[in-house]
SERO-4910 file (N, C-alpha, C, O; in steps of 0.05 Angstrom, whole numbers):
BEGIN
 pado doro    nc1    nc2    nc3   cac1   cac2   cac3    cc1    cc2    cc3    oc1    oc2    oc3
  Met    A     16    -24      0      0      0      0     17     26      0     10     45    -14
  Pro    A     39     27     15     55     51     14     66     57    -14     73     80    -20
  Ile    A     68     36    -30     80     40    -57     58     47    -77     62     65    -94
  Ile    A     35     34    -76     15     39    -96     -5     61    -88    -20     71   -105
  Tyr    A     -5     68    -62    -22     91    -53     -6    109    -35     17    116    -42
  Thr    A    -18    118    -13     -3    137      3     20    124     17     18    101     26
  Pro    A     44    138     19     48    167     11     56    170    -18     57    193    -28
  Thr    A     63    149    -32     74    151    -59     56    166    -78     65    182    -95
  Val    A     30    160    -76     12    172    -96     10    201    -94      5    215   -114
  Gly    A     13    213    -70     13    241    -67     36    255    -81     33    275    -95
  Leu    A     60    243    -79     83    254    -92     80    250   -123     87    268   -138
  Ala    A     68    227   -131     64    223   -159     44    243   -171     48    253   -193
  Cys    A     24    250   -156      5    271   -166     18    299   -169     14    313   -188
  Gln    A     34    305   -150     49    331   -151     67    333   -174     72    355   -185
  Arg    A     78    310   -183     98    310   -205     87    296   -230    102    289   -248
  Tyr    A     60    293   -230     48    277   -252     55    288   -280     58    272   -298
  Gly    A     57    314   -282     63    325   -308     90    318   -318     96    322   -342
  Leu    A    108    308   -300    135    301   -309    139    271   -311    161    262   -318
  Leu    A    118    256   -306    121    227   -305    107    212   -328    103    188   -327
  Phe    A    100    226   -349     84    214   -371    100    191   -384    122    195   -393
  Arg    A     87    168   -385     97    145   -399     79    136   -421     88    130   -443
  Arg    A     53    134   -415     33    127   -435      6    138   -425      3    144   -401
  Pro    A    -13    142   -443    -39    153   -435    -52    135   -414    -53    111   -416
  Arg    A    -64    148   -393    -79    134   -373   -104    151   -368   -103    175   -365
  Gly    A   -127    137   -366   -152    150   -360   -163    166   -383   -152    166   -405
  Leu    A   -183    181   -377   -197    197   -397   -203    225   -386   -216    227   -366
  Phe    A   -194    245   -401   -198    273   -392   -221    285   -406   -223    282   -431
  Ile    A   -239    298   -391   -261    312   -403   -261    341   -393   -261    346   -369
  Thr    A   -259    360   -412   -257    388   -404   -283    403   -408   -302    392   -420
  Ile    A   -284    427   -399   -308    444   -402   -314    449   -431   -336    454   -439
  Asn    A   -293    448   -448   -297    452   -477   -311    429   -490   -319    431   -513
  Asp    A   -314    407   -475   -326    382   -487   -355    381   -482   -368    361   -488
  Arg    A   -367    402   -469   -396    402   -464   -412    398   -490   -406    410   -511
  Gly    A   -431    380   -489   -447    375   -513   -438    351   -529   -453    341   -546
  Arg    A   -414    341   -522   -404    317   -537   -391    297   -519   -374    282   -528
  Val    A   -399    298   -493   -388    279   -473   -393    250   -481   -376    233   -478
  Phe    A   -417    245   -492   -424    218   -499   -405    208   -522   -396    185   -522
  Glu    A   -399    225   -540   -380    218   -562   -353    211   -551   -340    192   -560
  Ile    A   -344    226   -532   -318    221   -519   -318    194   -505   -299    179   -507
  Leu    A   -340    189   -490   -341    164   -476   -341    140   -494   -333    118   -487
  Lys    A   -352    144   -518   -352    122   -538   -324    114   -547   -320     93   -557
  Asn    A   -305    132   -542   -277    126   -549   -264    107   -530   -243     96   -535
  Trp    A   -276    104   -506   -264     85   -487   -266     57   -498   -288     48   -505
  Pro    A   -244     42   -499   -244     16   -514   -260     -6   -501   -269    -24   -515
  Glu    A   -262     -5   -475   -276    -27   -461   -305    -20   -458   -313      0   -447
  Lys    A   -323    -39   -468   -351    -35   -467   -364    -45   -441   -384    -35   -432
  Arg    A   -351    -66   -429   -364    -78   -405   -352    -64   -380   -338    -76   -364
  Val    A   -360    -39   -377   -352    -23   -354   -371    -27   -331   -396    -25   -335
  Arg    A   -361    -33   -307   -379    -36   -284   -375    -14   -263   -393     -9   -247
  Val    A   -352     -1   -263   -346     20   -244   -331     43   -257   -312     39   -273
  Ile    A   -340     68   -251   -328     91   -261   -321    109   -237   -338    114   -220
  Val    A   -297    119   -236   -289    138   -214   -281    163   -227   -263    163   -244
  Ile    A   -293    186   -220   -287    211   -232   -277    231   -210   -285    229   -187
  Thr    A   -260    249   -218   -251    270   -200   -249    296   -215   -244    296   -239
  Asp    A   -252    318   -201   -247    343   -214   -220    355   -205   -213    377   -212
  Gly    A   -205    338   -191   -178    345   -183   -176    368   -162   -154    378   -158
  Glu    A   -198    375   -150   -199    400   -134   -188    395   -106   -178    414    -94
  Arg    A   -190    371    -95   -180    367    -68   -167    339    -66   -178    321    -54
  Ile    A   -144    337    -78   -129    312    -79   -115    307    -53    -98    322    -45
  Leu    A   -123    285    -40   -112    279    -13   -113    304      5   -133    318      6
  Gly    A    -91    310     18    -89    334     34    -73    355     20    -64    375     32
  Leu    A    -70    352     -7    -52    369    -22    -66    393    -34    -53    413    -40
  Gly    A    -92    391    -39   -106    414    -51   -112    409    -80   -113    386    -90
  Asp    A   -117    431    -94   -125    431   -122   -102    426   -141    -85    444   -144
  Leu    A   -100    401   -152    -79    394   -170    -87    394   -199    -71    388   -217
  Gly    A   -112    401   -205   -122    402   -232   -119    376   -246   -126    355   -235
  Val    A   -110    376   -271   -108    351   -287    -88    332   -275    -88    308   -282
  Gln    A    -70    342   -259    -51    323   -246    -65    304   -226    -52    285   -216
  Gly    A    -90    310   -220   -106    292   -204   -109    264   -216   -117    245   -202
  Met    A   -103    262   -242   -104    236   -255    -86    216   -240    -90    192   -241
  Gly    A    -65    226   -227    -47    209   -212    -62    193   -191    -55    170   -186
  Ile    A    -82    205   -178    -96    191   -157   -113    169   -170   -118    149   -157
  Ala    A   -122    174   -194   -138    154   -208   -121    130   -215   -129    107   -211
  Val    A    -97    135   -225    -78    113   -231    -71     98   -205    -68     74   -204
  Gly    A    -67    114   -184    -60    102   -158    -80     82   -147    -73     62   -135
  Lys    A   -105     87   -153   -126     68   -143   -131     45   -163   -149     29   -159
  Leu    A   -114     44   -184   -114     22   -202   -142     15   -213   -154     30   -227
  Thr    A   -151     -9   -206   -176    -19   -218   -201     -3   -211   -221     -7   -224
  Leu    A   -199     14   -190   -222     30   -183   -228     52   -203   -250     61   -206
  Tyr    A   -207     60   -217   -210     84   -234   -213     77   -263   -200     60   -274
  Thr    A   -232     91   -275   -237     89   -304   -237    116   -318   -223    120   -338
  Val    A   -252    134   -307   -254    160   -320   -248    183   -300   -257    183   -277
  Cys    A   -233    202   -309   -226    225   -292   -230    252   -307   -221    253   -331
  Gly    A   -241    272   -296   -244    298   -309   -233    321   -292   -238    322   -268
  Gly    A   -219    339   -305   -209    363   -292   -225    387   -301   -224    394   -325
  Val    A   -239    400   -283   -258    422   -291   -252    447   -275   -248    446   -250
  Asn    A   -251    469   -288   -249    495   -274   -276    501   -262   -296    504   -276
  Pro    A   -277    504   -235   -304    508   -222   -318    534   -229   -341    538   -223
  Ser    A   -303    553   -241   -316    578   -249   -332    575   -275   -346    594   -283
  Glu    A   -329    552   -288   -344    548   -313   -372    535   -306   -381    534   -283
  Ala    A   -385    525   -327   -411    513   -325   -408    485   -313   -413    465   -326
  Tyr    A   -401    485   -287   -393    460   -274   -416    439   -273   -413    417   -282
  Asp    A   -438    448   -261   -460    429   -257   -470    417   -283   -477    393   -284
  Glu    A   -472    433   -304   -482    423   -330   -463    402   -341   -473    382   -354
  Leu    A   -437    405   -338   -419    385   -348   -421    359   -331   -422    337   -343
  Ile    A   -421    362   -305   -425    338   -288   -450    322   -295   -450    298   -297
  Asp    A   -472    338   -298   -498    325   -304   -497    311   -331   -508    289   -334
  Glu    A   -485    323   -350   -483    310   -377   -466    285   -375   -473    265   -387
  Phe    A   -444    286   -359   -428    263   -356   -444    240   -343   -443    217   -352
  Met    A   -459    246   -322   -474    226   -308   -495    213   -326   -498    188   -326
  Val    A   -509    229   -340   -529    219   -359   -516    202   -381   -526    180   -387
  Cys    A   -494    211   -392   -481    197   -414   -467    171   -405   -467    151   -419
  Ala    A   -456    172   -380   -443    148   -370   -463    126   -367   -458    102   -373
  Lys    A   -487    133   -357   -508    113   -353   -518    103   -379   -523     79   -383
  Lys    A   -521    122   -398   -530    114   -425   -510     96   -439   -518     77   -453
  Arg    A   -485    102   -435   -464     87   -449   -458     60   -436   -454     40   -449
  Phe    A   -458     59   -409   -449     35   -395   -470     21   -379   -465     -1   -368
  Gly    A   -494     32   -379   -517     17   -366   -524     28   -338   -508     42   -325
  Asp    A   -547     20   -329   -558     30   -304   -542     21   -280   -543     35   -259
  Asn    A   -528     -1   -282   -514    -12   -259   -485     -3   -256   -471    -13   -238
  Val    A   -476     15   -273   -448     24   -271   -446     41   -245   -463     58   -240
  Leu    A   -425     35   -230   -420     50   -205   -402     74   -210   -380     71   -221
  Val    A   -411     97   -203   -395    122   -206   -385    130   -179   -400    136   -161
  Gln    A   -358    130   -176   -346    139   -151   -336    167   -153   -320    173   -170
  Phe    A   -346    185   -136   -336    212   -135   -311    213   -118   -312    207    -94
  Glu    A   -289    220   -130   -263    218   -116   -250    245   -112   -245    259   -131
  Asp    A   -245    252    -87   -229    276    -81   -241    302    -92   -227    319   -102
  Phe    A   -268    304    -91   -281    329    -97   -279    347    -73   -278    337    -51
  Ala    A   -280    373    -76   -280    392    -54   -305    388    -38   -325    378    -48
  Asn    A   -304    396    -12   -327    390      6   -353    399     -4   -373    385     -3
  His    A   -354    424    -14   -379    436    -21   -392    422    -45   -417    423    -48
  Asn    A   -376    408    -61   -388    393    -83   -391    363    -75   -410    350    -85
  Ala    A   -373    352    -59   -374    324    -53   -401    315    -41   -413    296    -51
  Phe    A   -410    329    -21   -434    322     -7   -458    327    -26   -476    310    -28
  Arg    A   -458    350    -39   -480    358    -56   -484    337    -79   -507    328    -83
  Leu    A   -463    330    -92   -465    312   -115   -473    284   -106   -489    270   -119
  Leu    A   -463    275    -83   -470    248    -73   -500    246    -68   -513    226    -76
  Phe    A   -511    267    -55   -539    266    -48   -557    272    -73   -580    262    -76
  Gln    A   -546    288    -91   -561    295   -114   -566    271   -133   -588    268   -144
  Tyr    A   -546    254   -135   -548    231   -155   -555    204   -143   -558    185   -157
  Arg    A   -556    203   -115   -560    176   -103   -588    164   -110   -591    140   -108
  Gly    A   -607    181   -117   -633    170   -124   -636    160   -152   -654    145   -159
  Ser    A   -617    169   -169   -619    162   -198   -595    146   -209   -597    133   -230
  His    A   -573    146   -195   -550    132   -203   -538    115   -180   -543    121   -157
  Leu    A   -522     96   -187   -506     81   -167   -481     97   -161   -462     97   -177
  Val    A   -480    111   -138   -458    129   -133   -445    123   -106   -457    111    -88
  Phe    A   -420    131   -103   -404    125    -79   -383    146    -76   -370    153    -96
  Asn    A   -378    155    -52   -355    173    -46   -338    160    -25   -346    156     -3
  Asp    A   -314    154    -33   -295    139    -16   -288    155      9   -285    144     31
  Asp    A   -284    181      6   -277    199     28   -298    200     49   -293    201     73
  Ile    A   -323    202     40   -346    205     58   -355    178     69   -360    176     93
  Gln    A   -356    157     52   -367    132     60   -346    111     65   -348     96     85
  Gly    A   -326    109     48   -306     87     51   -289     91     76   -285     72     91
  Thr    A   -278    115     80   -262    121    104   -278    117    129   -267    107    149
  Ala    A   -304    125    128   -321    121    151   -324     92    159   -324     85    182
  Ser    A   -327     75    139   -330     46    145   -306     35    158   -308     19    177
  Val    A   -282     42    149   -258     32    161   -253     43    189   -244     29    207
  Ala    A   -260     69    193   -258     81    220   -276     67    240   -269     61    262
  Leu    A   -301     62    231   -320     49    249   -311     21    256   -314     11    278
  Ala    A   -300      7    236   -289    -20    241   -267    -19    262   -265    -36    279
  Gly    A   -250      2    260   -228      5    280   -239      9    308   -229     -2    327
  Leu    A   -261     26    310   -273     31    337   -285      5    348   -283      1    372
  Met    A   -297    -10    331   -309    -36    340   -287    -56    348   -290    -72    367
  Ala    A   -265    -55    334   -242    -73    341   -229    -65    367   -217    -82    380
  Ala    A   -232    -39    374   -219    -30    399   -236    -36    424   -226    -33    446
  Arg    A   -260    -44    420   -278    -48    443   -268    -67    464   -271    -62    488
  Pro    A   -255    -90    456   -245   -108    476   -223    -95    494   -219   -103    517
  Met    A   -208    -75    482   -187    -61    497   -199    -41    517   -190    -39    539
  Thr    A   -220    -26    507   -231     -5    524   -252    -15    542   -256     -4    564
  Gly    A   -266    -37    534   -288    -47    551   -312    -29    550   -330    -31    566
  Lys    A   -313    -12    529   -335      7    526   -349      3    499   -336     -1    479
  Ala    A   -376      4    500   -391      3    475   -389     30    461   -379     49    473
  Leu    A   -399     32    437   -397     57    421   -411     79    436   -401    102    437
  His    A   -435     74    447   -451     95    460   -440    104    488   -449    123    499
  Glu    A   -420     90    497   -408     96    523   -384    114    520   -370    119    540
  Gln    A   -379    124    496   -355    139    491   -363    167    479   -384    170    467
  Arg    A   -344    186    482   -348    212    471   -326    216    449   -303    209    453
  Tyr    A   -334    227    426   -317    229    403   -310    258    396   -327    275    395
  Leu    A   -285    263    390   -276    289    382   -260    287    356   -240    272    355
  Phe    A   -268    302    336   -255    302    310   -239    328    307   -249    350    312
  Phe    A   -214    325    298   -198    348    290   -199    348    260   -184    333    247
  Gly    A   -216    366    249   -221    366    220   -250    362    216   -262    344    227
  Ala    A   -263    378    199   -292    376    196   -299    377    166   -319    390    158
  Gly    A   -283    364    149   -289    363    121   -306    339    115   -320    329    132
  Glu    A   -304    329     89   -321    307     82   -314    281     95   -331    265    102
  Ala    A   -288    276     99   -280    252    114   -289    253    143   -299    233    153
  Gly    A   -284    275    156   -292    277    184   -322    274    189   -330    258    205
  Thr    A   -338    290    174   -367    288    178   -378    262    167   -399    253    177
  Gly    A   -365    250    148   -374    224    139   -370    203    160   -388    187    165
  Ile    A   -347    203    173   -342    184    195   -361    189    218   -373    171    229
  Ala    A   -364    215    225   -381    223    247   -410    213    243   -422    203    262
  Glu    A   -419    216    219   -447    208    214   -451    178    215   -471    168    225
  Leu    A   -431    163    205   -433    134    207   -431    125    236   -444    106    244
  Ile    A   -414    138    252   -413    130    281   -439    136    294   -449    119    310
  Ala    A   -451    159    287   -478    165    299   -498    145    291   -515    137    307
  Thr    A   -498    136    266   -517    116    256   -513     89    272   -532     77    281
  Ala    A   -488     82    276   -481     57    290   -491     59    319   -502     40    330
  Ile    A   -486     82    332   -496     86    360   -526     85    361   -537     73    380
  Ser    A   -539     97    342   -568     97    342   -580     69    341   -600     63    353
  Lys    A   -567     52    325   -575     24    323   -568      8    348   -583     -9    357
  Glu    A   -545     14    359   -536      0    383   -555      6    407   -560    -11    423
  Arg    A   -564     31    409   -580     40    432   -609     42    425   -626     46    443
  Asn    A   -616     38    399   -644     42    390   -654     69    396   -676     73    407
  Ile    A   -638     89    389   -646    118    394   -644    132    367   -631    122    348
  Pro    A   -656    156    365   -654    171    340   -625    180    334   -610    185    353
  Val    A   -618    182    309   -591    191    301   -585    218    313   -563    224    321
  Gln    A   -606    236    314   -601    262    326   -591    261    354   -575    277    362
  Glu    A   -602    242    369   -593    238    397   -565    227    398   -549    235    415
  Ala    A   -558    209    380   -531    197    379   -510    217    372   -488    215    381
  Arg    A   -517    238    356   -498    258    348   -488    275    371   -468    289    369
  Lys    A   -502    274    393   -495    291    416   -469    281    429   -458    295    446
  Leu    A   -460    257    421   -435    246    432   -411    254    415   -388    247    422
  Ile    A   -416    267    393   -395    272    373   -391    302    369   -410    317    366
  Phe    A   -365    310    370   -358    338    368   -337    342    347   -320    325    342
  Leu    A   -337    366    334   -319    372    313   -302    397    319   -313    416    330
  Val    A   -277    397    312   -261    421    313   -251    427    286   -238    411    273
  Asp    A   -257    451    276   -247    459    250   -227    482    253   -216    486    275
  Ser    A   -220    496    231   -200    516    232   -207    540    250   -189    556    257
  Lys    A   -232    543    258   -240    564    276   -247    555    304   -258    570    320
  Gly    A   -240    530    310   -245    519    336   -268    500    337   -276    489    316
  Leu    A   -279    496    361   -301    477    365   -326    486    349   -333    509    351
  Val    A   -338    467    335   -363    472    321   -386    473    341   -393    452    353
  Thr    A   -397    496    345   -417    500    366   -441    514    354   -441    524    332
  Phe    A   -463    513    370   -489    525    361   -486    555    357   -500    567    340
  Ser    A   -468    567    372   -464    596    369   -452    604    342   -454    628    335
  Arg    A   -441    585    327   -430    591    301   -449    583    278   -440    582    255
  Leu    A   -473    577    284   -491    565    266   -493    579    239   -494    567    218
  Glu    A   -494    606    240   -500    621    215   -476    621    196   -479    627    172
  Thr    A   -452    613    205   -429    613    188   -419    585    180   -399    582    166
  Leu    A   -433    564    189   -424    537    184   -434    526    158   -456    533    149
  His    A   -418    510    145   -427    496    121   -447    475    129   -448    466    152
  Asp    A   -464    467    109   -487    450    116   -478    423    128   -491    413    146
  His    A   -455    412    118   -447    385    128   -438    386    158   -436    365    170
  Lys    A   -433    410    169   -425    412    196   -448    416    216   -446    411    240
  Leu    A   -471    425    205   -493    433    221   -504    412    240   -510    419    263
  Pro    A   -506    387    232   -516    366    251   -499    363    275   -508    351    295
  Phe    A   -474    372    275   -455    368    298   -449    394    312   -430    396    327
  Ala    A   -466    414    308   -463    439    323   -479    438    349   -503    439    348
  His    A   -465    436    371   -478    431    396   -478    456    414   -462    475    410
  Lys    A   -496    457    433   -499    480    451   -479    476    474   -486    470    497
  Val    A   -453    481    468   -432    480    488   -415    505    485   -416    519    465
  Asp    A   -399    510    505   -381    534    504   -361    530    481   -351    508    476
  His    A   -355    552    468   -336    551    446   -308    547    457   -300    558    477
  Cys    A   -292    531    443   -264    527    449   -248    534    424   -253    525    402
  Pro    A   -227    550    428   -214    562    404   -195    542    390   -187    546    367
  Asp    A   -187    519    403   -168    501    391   -173    473    401   -190    468    418
  Leu    A   -158    454    390   -161    426    397   -155    420    426   -171    406    439
  Leu    A   -134    431    437   -126    424    464   -147    434    484   -154    419    503
  Ser    A   -157    457    480   -178    468    498   -203    451    496   -217    447    516
  Ala    A   -209    441    472   -232    424    467   -229    397    482   -249    387    494
  Ile    A   -206    386    481   -200    361    495   -204    365    525   -217    348    538
  Arg    A   -194    386    536   -196    391    565   -225    397    573   -233    390    595
  Ala    A   -240    409    556   -268    416    563   -286    392    559   -304    388    576
  Leu    A   -282    377    539   -302    355    531   -294    328    542   -311    311    546
  Lys    A   -268    324    547   -256    299    558   -265    275    540   -279    257    550
  Pro    A   -257    275    515   -265    254    496   -250    228    502   -228    228    513
  Asn    A   -263    206    494   -250    179    495   -236    173    469   -217    157    468
  Val    A   -246    185    448   -236    179    421   -228    205    407   -243    225    407
  Leu    A   -204    206    396   -194    229    381   -188    220    352   -172    202    348
  Ile    A   -200    233    333   -197    225    306   -187    249    290   -199    270    289
  Gly    A   -164    245    276   -152    267    260   -158    264    232   -150    244    219
  Val    A   -171    284    220   -176    285    191   -171    314    181   -187    325    166
  Ser    A   -150    325    190   -144    354    186   -123    359    165   -121    382    155
  Ala    A   -107    339    158    -85    343    139    -64    362    151    -51    376    136
  Gln    A    -62    362    177    -42    380    191    -22    362    205    -27    352    226
  Ser    A      1    360    194     22    343    205     31    353    233     35    377    237
  Gly    A     32    335    252     41    342    279     20    355    296     26    364    319
  Ala    A     -5    356    287    -27    368    303    -31    353    329    -37    366    349
  Phe    A    -27    327    329    -29    311    354     -1    311    367     14    291    366
  Asn    A      6    334    379     32    337    391     32    325    420     13    313    429
  Arg    A     55    329    433     58    318    460     36    327    480     25    311    495
  Glu    A     29    353    478      8    363    496    -19    349    491    -33    341    510
  Val    A    -26    347    466    -52    335    458    -52    305    466    -72    296    478
  Leu    A    -32    290    460    -31    261    467    -30    257    497    -42    238    508
  Thr    A    -15    274    511    -14    272    540    -41    278    553    -49    265    572
  Ala    A    -55    298    541    -82    304    552   -101    281    548   -118    276    565
  Met    A    -99    267    525   -116    244    520   -110    222    539   -128    208    549
  Ala    A    -84    217    545    -76    196    563    -84    202    592    -89    184    607
  Ser    A    -84    228    600    -92    234    627   -122    231    632   -130    228    655
  Ile    A   -137    232    611   -167    228    613   -174    199    611   -193    191    625
  Asn    A   -161    184    596   -168    156    590   -146    137    596   -122    142    590
  Thr    A   -154    113    608   -134     92    612   -128     79    585   -105     71    580
  Arg    A   -148     78    567   -144     68    540   -155     87    520   -177     83    509
  Pro    A   -141    109    513   -151    128    493   -150    115    465   -132     99    459
  Ile    A   -169    122    449   -169    114    421   -161    138    404   -174    158    404
  Ile    A   -139    136    390   -128    158    374   -123    148    346   -106    131    341
  Phe    A   -138    160    327   -136    154    299   -126    179    284   -140    198    282
  Ala    A   -101    177    274    -91    199    257    -94    190    228    -78    174    218
  Leu    A   -116    199    215   -124    187    189   -116    203    165   -120    194    143
  Ser    A   -106    227    169   -100    244    145    -79    232    127    -59    219    136
  Asn    A    -83    236    101    -63    227     82    -58    248     61    -75    265     57
  Pro    A    -35    248     47    -14    227     49     -2    226     77     -7    243     94
  Thr    A     14    206     82     25    201    108     40    225    120     39    229    144
  Ser    A     52    240    102     66    265    111     47    285    124     56    302    139
  Lys    A     21    282    119      1    300    130    -12    289    155    -29    303    166
  Ser    A     -6    266    164    -20    253    186    -13    269    212      8    281    215
  Glu    A    -33    269    231    -31    285    255     -9    276    274      2    292    288
  Cys    A     -3    250    274     20    239    288     25    211    277     10    200    262
  Thr    A     47    200    285     53    173    278     44    153    299     38    161    321
  Ala    A     41    128    292     34    108    312     54    106    334     46    102    357
  Ala    A     79    109    327    101    107    347     99    131    367    102    127    391
  Glu    A     92    154    357     89    177    375     65    174    394     67    180    417
  Ala    A     43    164    383     20    160    400     25    139    421     17    143    444
  Leu    A     38    117    415     44     96    434     64    105    455     62    100    479
  Thr    A     85    119    446    106    127    464     97    149    483    101    147    508
  Ile    A     84    169    473     76    192    490     53    184    510     52    193    533
  Thr    A     35    167    501     14    158    519     23    134    536      8    124    552
  Gln    A     47    126    532     59    102    546     43     77    541     37     61    559
  Gly    A     35     74    516     20     50    508     -7     49    522    -18     27    526
  Ala    A    -18     72    529    -44     73    543    -43     56    569    -63     46    579
  Arg    A    -19     54    580    -14     41    605    -28     14    607    -27      1    628
***
């Protein structure tokens, strides 16, 4: 995995324009509006079952890499079939909609379209917009969440606590963070047989402006709203840890070193067995290393 995906794929994307060996993937530009179907007909394989598209706007934790985002498509190997680089100032929605219609027309109703590394404001919107008419999937919102939830369930024998007996704090409130948070809330609601809204009260988010609270409601993006709670505002991660005393700390901020000695020590002082997931990628962007977490928390004693 370190060779075919993170951290190698991040470096490959940054240098993709210098690494050309042979054509990979399919590029669709804003100038191709009105003839997307004709372009898709050029793809040599007719029995397509999965299509993954990206606009290159939020590649890993690196940002907008434009057409060099094709590197992430190559990195995921068999998951990727089609990739598009689009300037968001153009007629963005019309192009995406034409692609979705034409992909279904060309490859059939059961083709799976994976939205990969779209910026937050588009990732959530497109996923919900097309889920009623197309088979769609977002790895950052749904795939990462599944793995994180599996990790929490695997940790239960060590902590001795069920999902609903813990408090969760996220550092980072983008599509990955809120995707994981929502799946955890869903799992808690099923575990306790309570509404998801009630389960969300155990989950807190810290973004670039501090703790996501009810007092910030008017300035929050839609995907953060379900996790805006009526608690005192905390300006940073460390103050949020001290105020909320979480059992689980999940990093999805793409800020290397964010889980420093103070943060890890604070988690260890609150919990005999703290759960710390530094999930940001590429690896160079992760909040801490596994060795740092184990050493500083003294292996959770």
